[in-house]
C-alpha angles and dihedrals in degrees: 000000000000118000117210124223111232129231098223142037086237094064092049088050093052089049092050092047089050091053090048093047094048090053092047093051085055090054095256137094136227093253093051091047091050091048090049091051098044091238119151106248098214093051092047094049090050092048094046094046094048096248097119125043104173118127092263095050092048092051092045091051090048090048095053096043092050092046098044104031105031091052088051091050092049093049093052 
């Protein structure tokens, strides 16, 4: 899956909130998910909120979006 870069902070914030809401709906939280996956919380937040655009941050954002959102879409 190709993950788009957004043009505004607002779009990154919406995406971040969608990830959080999806996890909460499943009875979890973003922090619990990150801990269970061994993902650094600070890096994940920067990647999801569009504050870091390096290769590792882009790959981490793609991984989180695929894991959290695609599973939710498949289950729907």
